[in-house]
C-alpha positions as semicolon CSV with decimal commas, in nm:
position;residue;x (nm);y (nm);z (nm)
1;M;3,195;-0,453;5,375
2;R;3,258;-0,096;5,479
3;F;3,068;0,168;5,283
4;P;3,277;0,454;5,141
5;F;3,193;0,801;5,263
6;S;3,115;0,914;4,910
7;L;2,827;0,665;4,890
8;L;2,678;0,755;5,225
9;G;2,732;1,128;5,204
10;L;2,894;1,137;5,549
11;T;3,145;1,411;5,478
12;A;2,873;1,657;5,389
13;Q;2,682;1,607;5,711
14;I;2,921;1,663;6,003
15;P;2,813;1,999;6,146
16;F;2,987;1,986;6,481
17;L;3,294;2,193;6,404
18;N;3,121;2,434;6,168
19;S;2,929;2,634;6,427
20;P;2,998;2,761;6,779
21;Q;2,892;2,538;7,068
22;P;2,903;2,583;7,443
23;L;3,223;2,437;7,582
24;T;3,069;2,180;7,811
25;T;3,172;1,828;7,901
26;T;2,874;1,684;7,709
27;T;2,958;1,844;7,375
28;M;3,047;1,582;7,112
29;A;3,329;1,682;6,885
30;A;3,376;1,535;6,539
31;G;3,666;1,330;6,669
32;D;3,429;1,132;6,892
33;V;3,267;0,976;6,585
34;R;3,390;0,625;6,516
35;P;3,535;0,663;6,165
36;D;3,541;0,286;6,113
37;F;3,170;0,224;6,174
38;A;3,013;-0,014;5,925
39;F;2,708;-0,236;5,909
40;K;2,745;-0,594;6,016
41;E;2,730;-0,787;5,691
42;A;2,769;-1,154;5,608
43;A;2,594;-1,429;5,416
44;D;2,384;-1,514;5,723
45;I;2,306;-1,155;5,828
46;F;2,011;-0,952;5,701
47;S;2,173;-0,611;5,674
48;P;2,026;-0,273;5,578
49;K;2,174;-0,318;5,233
50;D;1,993;-0,651;5,204
51;L;1,666;-0,480;5,301
52;V;1,710;-0,202;5,045
53;G;1,806;-0,444;4,769
54;L;1,542;-0,708;4,843
55;G;1,265;-0,755;4,587
56;R;0,935;-0,588;4,674
57;P;0,626;-0,779;4,560
58;G;0,291;-0,604;4,553
59;V;-0,050;-0,767;4,593
60;A;-0,179;-1,026;4,346
61;V;-0,472;-0,951;4,114
62;A;-0,633;-1,251;3,945
63;N;-0,787;-1,263;3,600
64;L;-1,159;-1,324;3,560
65;A;-1,105;-1,697;3,512
66;G;-0,912;-1,720;3,837
67;D;-0,628;-1,932;3,700
68;L;-0,362;-1,660;3,668
69;A;-0,269;-1,355;3,875
70;V;-0,045;-1,059;3,807
71;V;0,187;-0,931;4,080
72;P;0,380;-0,602;4,051
73;F;0,742;-0,637;4,157
74;S;1,036;-0,401;4,200
75;K;1,399;-0,459;4,289
76;Y;1,672;-0,201;4,340
77;S;2,001;-0,240;4,154
78;F;2,297;-0,100;4,347
79;D;2,517;-0,124;4,037
80;E;2,281;0,083;3,824
81;K;2,137;0,285;4,114
82;K;1,796;0,215;3,963
83;N;1,472;0,064;4,086
84;K;1,381;-0,197;3,826
85;K;1,012;-0,276;3,786
86;S;0,845;-0,585;3,648
87;I;0,534;-0,796;3,682
88;F;0,506;-1,164;3,758
89;I;0,238;-1,375;3,594
90;V;0,154;-1,635;3,858
91;P;-0,033;-1,963;3,786
92;L;-0,275;-2,020;4,073
93;E;-0,365;-2,386;4,028
94;S;-0,063;-2,555;3,872
95;P;0,306;-2,609;3,956
96;V;0,413;-2,399;3,657
97;K;0,667;-2,139;3,769
98;P;0,573;-1,770;3,768
99;H;0,689;-1,578;3,463
100;E;0,858;-1,238;3,505
101;F;0,785;-0,967;3,251
102;P;1,021;-0,667;3,281
103;L;0,860;-0,323;3,258
104;E;1,150;-0,137;3,105
105;K;0,945;0,182;3,079
106;G;0,754;0,129;3,401
107;G;0,381;0,185;3,385
108;E;0,073;0,004;3,508
109;A;-0,050;-0,340;3,399
110;F;-0,399;-0,486;3,441
111;W;-0,617;-0,763;3,300
112;I;-0,850;-0,691;3,008
113;T;-0,929;-1,058;2,928
114;P;-0,833;-1,380;3,106
115;R;-0,539;-1,410;2,864
116;T;-0,458;-1,046;2,791
117;L;-0,288;-0,777;2,996
118;A;-0,301;-0,407;2,921
119;H;0,029;-0,227;2,975
120;V;0,022;0,154;3,001
121;V;0,351;0,329;2,920
122;E;0,457;0,686;2,869
123;G;0,480;0,798;2,507
124;E;0,630;1,116;2,366
125;D;0,347;1,340;2,483
126;N;0,079;1,095;2,594
127;L;0,015;0,754;2,747
128;E;0,009;0,452;2,520
129;I;-0,193;0,139;2,605
130;Y;-0,069;-0,193;2,470
131;A;-0,237;-0,535;2,474
132;V;0,002;-0,810;2,581
133;D;-0,115;-1,166;2,518
134;V;-0,044;-1,431;2,781
135;F;-0,003;-1,790;2,661
136;Y;-0,074;-2,047;2,929
137;N;-0,064;-2,422;2,865
138;P;0,019;-2,599;3,190
139;D;-0,014;-2,943;3,025
140;S;0,265;-2,879;2,775
141;L;0,567;-3,107;2,812
142;N;0,788;-2,817;2,704
143;A;0,852;-2,597;3,010
144;D;0,915;-2,295;2,787
145;E;0,569;-2,331;2,634
146;Q;0,377;-2,362;2,961
147;L;0,366;-1,989;3,035
148;K;0,495;-1,710;2,818
149;I;0,408;-1,357;2,710
150;S;0,379;-1,212;2,362
151;T;0,688;-1,033;2,244
152;S;0,479;-0,818;2,007
153;P;0,241;-0,603;2,216
154;Q;-0,043;-0,442;2,020
155;L;-0,106;-0,068;2,056
156;I;-0,476;-0,038;2,135
157;G;-0,518;0,325;2,235
158;T;-0,372;0,647;2,373
159;I;-0,464;0,895;2,645
160;P;-0,370;1,259;2,574
161;T;-0,186;1,312;2,904
162;K;0,103;1,151;3,092
163;T;-0,064;1,155;3,432
164;A;-0,359;0,914;3,401
165;S;-0,350;0,623;3,647
166;N;-0,564;0,389;3,861
167;F;-0,698;0,187;3,570
168;R;-0,997;-0,048;3,615
169;Y;-1,134;-0,243;3,319
170;H;-1,478;-0,404;3,344
171;Q;-1,485;-0,690;3,095
172;R;-1,864;-0,724;3,078
173;S;-1,935;-0,353;3,029
174;Q;-1,624;-0,315;2,808
175;Y;-1,542;0,019;2,965
176;L;-1,206;0,133;3,099
177;V;-1,228;0,368;3,398
178;F;-0,927;0,567;3,522
179;S;-0,832;0,885;3,703
180;D;-0,636;1,190;3,596
181;N;-0,555;1,534;3,735
182;V;-0,749;1,793;3,538
183;Y;-0,843;2,158;3,546
184;A;-1,193;2,280;3,637
185;D;-1,325;2,211;3,285
186;S;-1,259;1,835;3,328
187;N;-1,113;1,829;2,978
188;L;-0,834;1,578;2,916
189;T;-0,748;1,712;2,572
190;S;-0,676;2,069;2,687
191;I;-0,445;1,985;2,979
192;K;-0,123;2,027;2,783
193;E;-0,229;2,370;2,654
194;Q;-0,343;2,484;3,000
195;D;-0,022;2,355;3,159
196;E;0,183;2,561;2,915
197;E;-0,028;2,869;2,982
198;Y;0,013;2,828;3,357
199;N;0,388;2,765;3,340
200;N;0,433;3,076;3,125
201;R;0,225;3,303;3,347
202;G;0,527;3,521;3,425
203;N;0,560;3,455;3,796
204;S;0,606;3,164;4,035
205;A;0,342;3,254;4,292
206;Y;0,101;3,004;4,442
207;V;-0,216;3,181;4,558
208;Y;-0,477;3,030;4,791
209;D;-0,819;3,134;4,908
210;T;-0,904;2,801;5,075
211;T;-0,721;2,505;5,230
212;Y;-0,544;2,280;5,149
213;V;-0,239;2,492;5,080
214;R;-0,019;2,186;5,066
215;H;-0,102;1,823;5,136
216;W;0,127;1,537;5,243
217;D;0,419;1,625;5,012
218;T;0,267;1,843;4,742
219;W;0,179;2,210;4,709
220;Q;-0,180;2,222;4,586
221;G;-0,233;2,343;4,231
222;L;-0,524;2,408;3,999
223;K;-0,561;2,047;3,891
224;K;-0,760;1,789;4,087
225;P;-0,817;1,414;4,042
226;E;-1,130;1,310;3,855
227;L;-1,264;0,988;3,703
228;F;-1,305;0,916;3,331
229;S;-1,440;0,628;3,126
230;V;-1,368;0,521;2,770
231;R;-1,496;0,235;2,559
232;L;-1,252;-0,053;2,502
233;V;-1,392;-0,336;2,289
234;Q;-1,249;-0,648;2,128
235;D;-1,416;-0,739;1,799
236;P;-1,477;-1,097;1,676
237;D;-1,139;-1,091;1,501
238;R;-0,970;-1,013;1,836
239;N;-0,882;-0,659;1,730
240;W;-0,908;-0,397;2,002
241;L;-1,114;-0,085;1,940
242;F;-1,046;0,215;2,164
243;G;-1,320;0,475;2,203
244;Q;-1,282;0,828;2,070
245;E;-1,463;0,995;2,362
246;F;-1,343;1,023;2,722
247;H;-1,645;1,060;2,948
248;P;-1,578;1,296;3,244
249;L;-1,778;1,126;3,517
250;L;-1,744;1,404;3,776
251;K;-1,771;1,713;3,557
252;G;-1,957;2,000;3,722
253;T;-2,000;1,820;4,054
254;G;-1,710;1,963;4,254
255;H;-1,617;1,603;4,335
256;N;-1,260;1,477;4,333
257;S;-1,177;1,109;4,331
258;P;-0,960;0,924;4,418
259;V;-0,924;1,108;4,748
260;E;-0,577;1,250;4,797
261;P;-0,312;1,184;4,909
262;F;-0,339;0,802;4,922
263;G;-0,653;0,722;4,725
264;G;-0,631;0,484;4,431
265;T;-0,835;0,207;4,275
266;D;-0,979;0,133;4,618
267;D;-1,172;0,463;4,604
268;F;-1,401;0,351;4,321
269;D;-1,546;0,039;4,158
270;V;-1,709;-0,042;3,826
271;S;-2,020;-0,245;3,737
272;T;-2,178;-0,320;3,401
273;T;-2,364;0,011;3,401
274;H;-2,227;0,234;3,678
275;V;-1,928;0,358;3,874
276;V;-1,939;0,396;4,253
277;Y;-1,690;0,632;4,412
278;T;-1,607;0,820;4,729
279;T;-1,511;1,186;4,749
280;K;-1,456;1,448;5,016
281;D;-1,779;1,636;5,084
282;P;-1,748;1,932;4,841
283;K;-1,937;2,166;5,075
284;L;-1,686;2,136;5,363
285;P;-1,332;2,273;5,400
286;E;-1,103;1,977;5,332
287;A;-0,833;2,059;5,585
288;W;-1,052;2,038;5,893
289;H;-1,311;1,781;5,787
290;T;-1,278;1,412;5,702
291;K;-1,637;1,362;5,584
292;Q;-1,663;1,172;5,257
293;N;-1,970;1,078;5,057
294;V;-2,041;0,781;4,831
295;Y;-2,197;0,842;4,489
296;L;-2,329;0,629;4,205
297;V;-2,284;0,761;3,852
298;D;-2,368;0,626;3,508
299;I;-2,062;0,469;3,346
300;K;-2,086;0,721;3,060
301;G;-2,141;1,014;3,295
302;E;-2,501;1,065;3,184
303;G;-2,715;1,236;3,448
304;K;-2,615;1,354;3,792
305;P;-2,440;1,128;4,045
306;K;-2,669;0,987;4,316
307;E;-2,552;1,004;4,678
308;L;-2,578;0,672;4,865
309;T;-2,454;0,788;5,206
310;S;-2,681;0,924;5,477
311;G;-2,502;1,257;5,523
312;K;-2,418;1,171;5,884
313;Q;-2,077;1,008;5,848
314;G;-1,706;1,069;5,859
315;A;-1,448;0,923;5,622
316;I;-1,536;0,651;5,369
317;H;-1,312;0,383;5,221
318;S;-1,327;0,094;4,973
319;P;-1,664;0,118;4,797
320;V;-1,728;-0,208;4,606
321;F;-2,006;-0,352;4,393
322;S;-2,151;-0,694;4,450
323;S;-2,089;-0,936;4,164
324;S;-2,441;-0,877;4,026
325;G;-2,411;-0,502;4,063
326;N;-2,730;-0,493;4,273
327;K;-2,555;-0,395;4,597
328;V;-2,273;-0,165;4,704
329;A;-2,069;-0,200;5,022
330;W;-1,821;0,039;5,177
331;L;-1,634;0,112;5,499
332;E;-1,776;0,405;5,696
333;L;-1,647;0,598;5,996
334;D;-1,902;0,778;6,214
335;K;-1,709;1,086;6,328
336;D;-1,626;1,371;6,095
337;G;-1,281;1,501;6,186
338;Y;-1,144;1,173;6,325
339;E;-0,952;0,960;6,077
340;S;-0,904;0,666;6,318
341;D;-1,264;0,610;6,422
342;R;-1,397;0,254;6,397
343;A;-1,470;0,154;6,037
344;K;-1,799;-0,029;5,984
345;I;-1,927;-0,221;5,684
346;V;-2,228;-0,053;5,525
347;I;-2,435;-0,221;5,251
348;Y;-2,665;-0,035;5,013
349;D;-2,928;-0,234;4,824
350;L;-2,961;-0,060;4,486
351;I;-3,287;-0,237;4,405
352;R;-3,471;-0,155;4,727
353;H;-3,279;0,170;4,800
354;V;-3,208;0,060;5,157
355;R;-2,883;0,121;5,344
356;F;-2,780;-0,072;5,658
357;T;-2,475;-0,119;5,879
358;L;-2,348;-0,476;5,901
359;T;-2,077;-0,464;6,171
360;Q;-2,226;-0,215;6,414
361;K;-2,159;-0,444;6,711
362;W;-1,811;-0,566;6,610
363;D;-1,520;-0,390;6,780
364;R;-1,268;-0,406;6,496
365;S;-1,211;-0,203;6,179
366;P;-1,222;-0,379;5,841
367;D;-0,991;-0,236;5,577
368;S;-1,085;-0,409;5,250
369;L;-1,399;-0,576;5,114
370;A;-1,503;-0,833;4,854
371;F;-1,836;-1,002;4,783
372;N;-1,827;-1,368;4,681
373;K;-1,938;-1,446;4,326
374;E;-2,289;-1,541;4,441
375;D;-2,325;-1,224;4,654
376;T;-2,420;-1,434;4,956
377;F;-2,107;-1,361;5,161
378;I;-1,874;-1,071;5,215
379;Y;-1,505;-1,125;5,286
380;F;-1,277;-0,864;5,438
381;T;-0,945;-0,807;5,610
382;A;-0,918;-0,643;5,951
383;G;-0,653;-0,583;6,212
384;D;-0,694;-0,794;6,524
385;E;-0,438;-0,789;6,807
386;A;-0,146;-0,684;6,584
387;K;-0,223;-0,921;6,296
388;V;-0,428;-0,853;5,983
389;K;-0,668;-1,143;5,934
390;V;-0,916;-1,254;5,669
391;F;-1,277;-1,261;5,793
392;V;-1,610;-1,367;5,648
393;L;-1,976;-1,285;5,714
394;P;-2,298;-1,394;5,543
395;V;-2,484;-1,113;5,368
396;P;-2,820;-1,082;5,547
397;P;-3,155;-1,015;5,384
398;T;-3,203;-0,645;5,322
399;P;-3,403;-0,478;5,603
400;Y;-3,730;-0,305;5,520
401;Q;-3,583;0,039;5,585
402;S;-3,243;0,204;5,619
403;T;-3,085;0,158;5,960
404;T;-2,748;0,176;6,135
405;N;-2,841;-0,095;6,382
406;P;-3,048;-0,366;6,212
407;D;-3,193;-0,652;6,414
408;L;-2,992;-0,940;6,271
409;D;-2,932;-1,301;6,364
410;P;-2,589;-1,343;6,536
411;K;-2,456;-1,536;6,237
412;Y;-2,470;-1,208;6,041
413;T;-2,292;-1,001;6,307
414;H;-2,004;-1,219;6,434
415;P;-1,725;-1,236;6,174
416;I;-1,529;-1,561;6,147
417;A;-1,150;-1,535;6,104
418;L;-1,008;-1,762;5,834
419;T;-0,645;-1,672;5,910
420;S;-0,469;-1,607;6,240
421;T;-0,117;-1,482;6,171
422;A;0,080;-1,222;5,974
423;A;-0,084;-0,952;5,759
424;A;-0,327;-1,024;5,475
425;S;-0,406;-0,777;5,195
426;G;-0,536;-0,764;4,838
427;L;-0,840;-0,981;4,906
428;Q;-1,020;-1,117;4,597
429;T;-1,292;-1,380;4,565
430;L;-1,259;-1,632;4,281
431;Y;-1,487;-1,872;4,106
432;T;-1,496;-2,240;4,208
433;D;-1,492;-2,206;4,585
434;R;-1,170;-2,005;4,629
435;L;-1,029;-1,689;4,781
436;L;-0,707;-1,507;4,683
437;F;-0,499;-1,284;4,907
438;S;-0,142;-1,167;4,959
439;R;0,035;-1,191;5,294
440;S;0,351;-1,057;5,454
441;S;0,505;-1,107;5,797
442;F;0,808;-1,011;6,006
443;T;1,003;-1,271;5,806
444;S;0,890;-1,209;5,448
445;P;0,746;-0,951;5,207
446;N;0,425;-1,032;5,020
447;D;0,355;-1,375;4,880
448;V;0,040;-1,505;4,714
449;F;-0,200;-1,739;4,897
450;I;-0,519;-1,920;4,798
451;V;-0,794;-2,045;5,028
452;H;-0,970;-2,358;4,902
453;G;-1,293;-2,496;5,041
454;V;-1,466;-2,174;5,140
455;K;-1,804;-2,321;5,042
456;H;-1,781;-2,557;5,340
457;I;-1,738;-2,257;5,567
458;Q;-2,024;-2,072;5,399
459;D;-2,264;-2,365;5,429
460;A;-2,181;-2,409;5,797
461;L;-2,225;-2,039;5,873
462;L;-2,566;-2,028;5,707
463;Q;-2,676;-2,339;5,893
464;D;-2,580;-2,261;6,253
465;G;-2,335;-1,968;6,256
466;N;-2,036;-2,192;6,334
467;A;-1,755;-2,298;6,105
468;D;-1,493;-2,571;6,116
469;L;-1,177;-2,407;5,986
470;A;-1,032;-2,753;5,922
471;A;-1,259;-2,761;5,616
472;I;-1,049;-2,501;5,437
473;K;-0,700;-2,532;5,296
474;I;-0,466;-2,234;5,266
475;T;-0,193;-2,280;5,004
476;Q;0,109;-2,058;4,951
477;V;0,152;-2,005;4,578
478;T;0,471;-1,796;4,555
479;N;0,805;-1,763;4,733
480;F;0,934;-1,441;4,580
481;T;1,216;-1,369;4,827
482;E;1,283;-1,716;4,967
483;D;1,623;-1,754;4,799
484;D;1,742;-1,407;4,901
485;L;1,641;-1,464;5,265
486;K;1,768;-1,820;5,288
487;G;2,003;-1,864;5,583
488;K;1,929;-1,518;5,727
489;D;1,736;-1,671;6,020
490;L;1,490;-1,383;6,058
491;S;1,299;-1,364;6,385
492;K;0,927;-1,439;6,371
493;G;0,876;-1,213;6,673
494;E;0,746;-1,321;7,011
495;E;0,434;-1,170;7,162
496;F;0,408;-1,062;7,523
497;W;0,123;-0,916;7,727
498;F;0,129;-0,711;8,046
499;K;-0,090;-0,481;8,256
500;G;-0,065;-0,116;8,154
501;A;-0,254;0,204;8,234
502;L;-0,593;0,161;8,400
503;D;-0,506;-0,207;8,446
504;K;-0,563;-0,269;8,073
505;K;-0,396;-0,557;7,891
506;V;-0,126;-0,427;7,656
507;Q;0,056;-0,624;7,386
508;G;0,408;-0,605;7,251
509;W;0,671;-0,790;7,048
510;V;1,032;-0,885;7,108
511;L;1,282;-0,986;6,841
512;K;1,600;-1,137;6,978
513;P;1,934;-1,033;6,835
514;K;2,140;-1,233;6,592
515;G;2,360;-1,461;6,802
516;W;2,131;-1,465;7,105
517;S;2,135;-1,780;7,313
518;E;1,957;-1,894;7,627
519;G;2,137;-1,789;7,943
520;D;2,300;-1,472;7,810
521;K;2,348;-1,218;8,091
522;K;2,340;-0,844;8,019
523;K;2,500;-0,902;7,685
524;W;2,278;-0,723;7,438
525;P;2,186;-0,354;7,403
526;G;1,809;-0,302;7,411
527;L;1,623;-0,101;7,147
528;L;1,270;0,029;7,205
529;L;1,094;0,111;6,878
530;I;0,791;0,342;6,912
531;H;0,529;0,344;6,637
532;G;0,364;0,645;6,479
533;G;0,004;0,736;6,426
534;P;-0,046;0,756;6,716
535;Q;-0,340;0,541;6,607
536;G;-0,128;0,269;6,454
537;A;0,029;-0,058;6,561
538;W;0,336;-0,277;6,531
539;E;0,180;-0,561;6,334
540;D;0,326;-0,891;6,218
541;Q;0,401;-0,764;5,869
542;W;0,694;-0,670;5,650
543;S;0,825;-0,314;5,642
544;T;1,078;-0,154;5,413
545;R;1,118;0,146;5,646
546;W;1,107;0,027;6,007
547;N;1,201;-0,338;5,976
548;P;1,273;-0,478;6,325
549;N;1,476;-0,769;6,191
550;V;1,734;-0,530;6,050
551;F;1,801;-0,394;6,399
552;A;1,793;-0,740;6,559
553;Q;2,048;-0,867;6,309
554;Q;2,275;-0,575;6,385
555;G;2,290;-0,696;6,747
556;Y;2,000;-0,519;6,923
557;F;1,737;-0,683;7,139
558;V;1,433;-0,520;6,977
559;V;1,124;-0,432;7,183
560;M;0,804;-0,298;7,022
561;I;0,506;-0,207;7,241
562;N;0,151;-0,129;7,126
563;P;0,048;0,121;7,396
564;T;-0,276;0,310;7,451
565;G;-0,380;0,458;7,118
566;S;-0,277;0,155;6,917
567;T;-0,517;0,005;6,666
568;T;-0,640;-0,357;6,634
569;F;-0,717;-0,388;7,008
570;G;-1,065;-0,235;7,010
571;Q;-1,188;0,119;6,953
572;E;-1,189;0,222;7,318
573;F;-0,817;0,145;7,340
574;T;-0,751;0,339;7,018
575;D;-0,956;0,642;7,126
576;A;-0,793;0,665;7,470
577;I;-0,483;0,852;7,351
578;A;-0,676;1,157;7,230
579;E;-0,599;1,459;7,454
580;D;-0,357;1,238;7,650
581;W;-0,047;1,205;7,432
582;G;0,196;1,226;7,723
583;G;-0,016;1,025;7,968
584;K;-0,143;0,666;7,946
585;P;0,079;0,562;7,651
586;F;0,388;0,626;7,862
587;V;0,247;0,436;8,158
588;D;0,210;0,145;7,917
589;M;0,560;0,180;7,775
590;I;0,721;0,208;8,119
591;Q;0,539;-0,102;8,240
592;G;0,616;-0,289;7,919
593;W;0,983;-0,192;7,928
594;K;1,012;-0,309;8,289
595;Y;0,833;-0,634;8,200
596;V;1,076;-0,706;7,918
597;L;1,385;-0,624;8,129
598;D;1,262;-0,855;8,406
599;K;1,182;-1,138;8,167
600;H;1,497;-1,105;7,959
601;P;1,809;-1,063;8,177
602;E;2,019;-1,087;7,862
603;I;1,933;-0,721;7,789
604;D;2,190;-0,475;7,920
605;A;1,967;-0,197;8,052
606;D;2,270;0,031;8,077
607;R;2,311;0,005;7,701
608;A;1,956;0,081;7,593
609;V;1,840;0,316;7,315
610;A;1,508;0,419;7,160
611;A;1,377;0,540;6,825
612;G;1,045;0,650;6,682
613;A;0,882;0,837;6,395
614;S;0,581;1,071;6,372
615;W;0,399;1,021;6,705
616;G;0,695;0,797;6,788
617;G;0,914;1,102;6,725
618;Y;0,693;1,298;6,963
619;A;0,744;1,018;7,217
620;I;1,122;1,045;7,179
621;N;1,106;1,419;7,246
622;W;0,874;1,358;7,543
623;I;1,108;1,096;7,692
624;Q;1,395;1,338;7,643
625;G;1,226;1,594;7,869
626;H;1,107;1,345;8,134
627;P;1,403;1,159;8,283
628;E;1,181;1,071;8,580
629;L;1,014;0,811;8,359
630;G;1,320;0,601;8,427
631;F;1,398;0,459;8,084
632;N;1,765;0,555;8,118
633;F;1,825;0,548;7,742
634;K;2,178;0,632;7,635
635;A;2,081;0,765;7,291
636;L;1,762;0,863;7,110
637;V;1,654;0,888;6,746
638;G;1,353;1,096;6,644
639;H;1,224;1,090;6,285
640;D;0,972;1,355;6,171
641;G;0,839;1,401;6,524
642;V;0,639;1,671;6,703
643;F;0,851;1,918;6,901
644;D;0,607;2,206;6,963
645;S;0,252;2,073;6,958
646;N;0,082;2,413;6,959
647;Y;0,283;2,528;6,657
648;N;0,200;2,203;6,482
649;G;-0,169;2,287;6,516
650;Y;-0,108;2,581;6,284
651;S;0,150;2,432;6,047
652;T;0,024;2,081;5,971
653;D;-0,169;2,013;5,651
654;E;-0,460;1,810;5,787
655;L;-0,591;2,042;6,056
656;F;-0,865;1,799;6,158
657;F;-0,601;1,569;6,308
658;F;-0,468;1,827;6,553
659;N;-0,815;1,956;6,636
660;H;-0,926;1,607;6,736
661;E;-0,614;1,496;6,921
662;W;-0,561;1,819;7,115
663;G;-0,921;1,903;7,201
664;G;-0,968;2,195;6,967
665;R;-0,791;2,451;6,754
666;P;-0,450;2,565;6,878
667;W;-0,569;2,904;7,007
668;E;-0,864;2,764;7,203
669;T;-0,842;2,733;7,580
670;K;-0,861;2,355;7,613
671;S;-0,609;2,292;7,337
672;K;-0,366;2,553;7,473
673;K;-0,379;2,396;7,821
674;L;-0,312;2,051;7,677
675;S;-0,015;2,185;7,482
676;E;0,119;2,352;7,795
677;K;0,099;2,014;7,964
678;Y;0,209;1,780;7,686
679;S;0,421;1,973;7,435
680;P;0,784;1,850;7,441
681;A;0,910;2,203;7,373
682;N;0,801;2,306;7,723
683;Y;1,045;2,064;7,887
684;V;1,364;2,143;7,696
685;H;1,528;2,256;8,021
686;K;1,534;1,889;8,128
687;W;1,685;1,750;7,807
688;S;2,017;1,571;7,845
689;T;2,029;1,258;7,626
690;P;2,225;1,246;7,298
691;Q;1,978;1,263;7,012
692;L;1,974;1,219;6,636
693;L;1,697;1,401;6,448
694;I;1,593;1,311;6,093
695;H;1,342;1,495;5,877
696;G;1,217;1,521;5,520
697;S;1,178;1,867;5,372
698;K;0,866;1,757;5,182
699;D;0,695;1,645;5,501
700;Y;0,395;1,875;5,523
701;R;0,226;1,666;5,790
702;L;0,499;1,762;6,037
703;P;0,713;2,033;5,879
704;E;1,091;2,005;5,905
705;T;1,107;2,301;6,147
706;E;0,994;2,059;6,418
707;S;1,325;1,873;6,401
708;I;1,526;2,185;6,327
709;G;1,381;2,351;6,638
710;A;1,464;2,049;6,854
711;F;1,813;2,035;6,707
712;H;1,871;2,404;6,782
713;A;1,770;2,342;7,143
714;L;2,004;2,044;7,177
715;Q;2,293;2,234;7,022
716;Q;2,252;2,535;7,249
717;L;2,230;2,306;7,551
718;G;2,555;2,141;7,446
719;I;2,396;1,798;7,421
720;P;2,548;1,559;7,164
721;S;2,316;1,590;6,867
722;R;2,297;1,547;6,495
723;L;2,047;1,658;6,231
724;V;1,992;1,471;5,903
725;V;1,765;1,636;5,647
726;F;1,641;1,471;5,327
727;P;1,528;1,758;5,097
728;D;1,345;1,520;4,862
729;E;1,161;1,301;5,116
730;N;0,817;1,337;5,274
731;H;0,698;1,189;5,605
732;W;0,867;0,867;5,497
733;V;1,203;0,781;5,340
734;L;1,125;0,619;5,005
735;N;1,435;0,665;4,790
736;H;1,654;0,355;4,808
737;G;1,980;0,543;4,849
738;N;1,825;0,764;5,114
739;S;1,699;0,456;5,295
740;L;2,051;0,316;5,311
741;K;2,180;0,650;5,438
742;W;1,900;0,660;5,697
743;H;1,999;0,319;5,833
744;Y;2,365;0,416;5,839
745;E;2,299;0,731;6,040
746;V;2,066;0,559;6,289
747;L;2,285;0,255;6,352
748;R;2,601;0,464;6,362
749;W;2,437;0,691;6,623
750;F;2,340;0,401;6,845
751;D;2,683;0,244;6,806
752;Q;2,844;0,570;6,915
753;F;2,685;0,543;7,259
754;V;2,612;0,175;7,326
755;G;2,832;-0,012;7,082
756;K;3,116;-0,224;7,210
757;K;3,446;-0,044;7,181
758;D;3,676;-0,327;7,074
């Protein structure tokens, strides 16, 4: 199928004949564009349109009984040009099929009893909360009666705003905790009146005395996120009673939680009597500090919050209560100002008031936490060599005093991996010896998995610190996208390792193109994808933005390298890119690229291209100005990348990032010297490769002038170039139609220079 220009917006974005250009032999005229370019599409090809239209499951959340889970799900309709949202109710221990419940009005859904979901939807001028009963009878002989949902939801309460979110209901305390953006008085009921007053102030000025000015994709306003609690009780007659008072848990503290821009329910947790939360340190300027503190506050907001952190830490993530509520655990980074420092598990004993670090000697970074129901073990996910695995550790006896380096038996300090492939998330411990998680991979979005037999592992670990993984059974519960991906033959990815800078081992992936066969000789164009971060990694997980299988199925031999600076390979490797953006990572990529070309003669090195976003966009601009690196790419694509590093030190939102990566503030001597050495803008005189630049106007991490500046340089040099701007996108491309356009522009650009001209 060939997409019409009206759908893809092509006619509005051909700038080449609209402005003067130098008359050089390298200038690309509009006539050079292949007007017949179209995606490769067929029943057995996973095309960009298939990616955009594929269902997107979220992570599963089980009810308290552990027999059902709810999974958020969305699927884009090309006919209606609408992203349709629903939830699936998934039986965890029976063959009963999952039941889909459409969310016509959107909104959040969460468990309030083992057989009742709360559904929050937008009302006329508020949020309405409905109770939706779930009927589950797996033994029924009538398939329609095995799992169904009430068609008559019961209105149980309202919230006087439309912006509340991040709902957590604690069934034993019978309190609902949520967040909302409020003014300094922390008053939910006056927000509408204050909004009207602000909007009618007679001018449109934003005025700032402190940073942030803007953050991620939003200009900062007067409202900040805070936490609230409200009573939600079911009486003996099963009627729901919604409290009349919203308790502002953070009022007068200067605390804001969840932490913007990505904080959510993982920034706080609820026990029978208290709420634990993390917030940016209110005494420090947000834009150049990452330090967060953990606080404990009464669930009704009575009394002042108590700080649990030591005061000597950086960022904090994922505070969680133990099942008894007697302990709190969280993930803590040591360095203030460095968002990619190693995360360590810290446990705080609320009875003995002792805090200790559990994974001080483990060279990986956990990213989610869950105590087992008996509080004797802690489970977590962590990246390890480009996979995200599930790990477990016994919870040790609490030391006599607070310490960051307790003297513990090795069984308490050496995590055991329960999984070995793909990317786990949404970890949740269940009653009766089970563990729930979701998992995606290169070949599939999220599905739900259960681990049975964890008690065998726990008993073995307590006995001698060893565990026989054969004692556990991992069962896949759902296959959300199996039918849609059937016959597409997606690549699982093949790992490779090679020696990089400083003789370090470096890992990468290859995904072979659709139609590849053993013995091909120089048949396939090569595509090097470069990840962002730079402290990130190409992991074996699904992506809706940079999905390598889409490129492989369009005929490219895809290469993804995790060079110096990548995560999941130890903290030393991650740290080594700081102040060296144009150094060791490119030694790694050169060596890795040569390794792949030597090992795979089917790649046509004379038809090779490269693309990257964020730091990957920086890398594209750096490669552009350093032909001596020898990549010999025929076309480049840079998305939201750094062009002038020194300017970025002034213009980015999170100033701490630049200050750490470039050795100081942009006017300081060390930082200026590093920018002179490693800023792509200083090497424009050596640019020569055709380049496509893409940027979102709401990207405040790397403002759009970075790509505009690079485009202006390319145009004045007469180098074939194209600029695509998405006015409504941030650092990512999230809109489904924009995603399709993004893929069209990228693949069309590559085809222009390395596609076969039939």
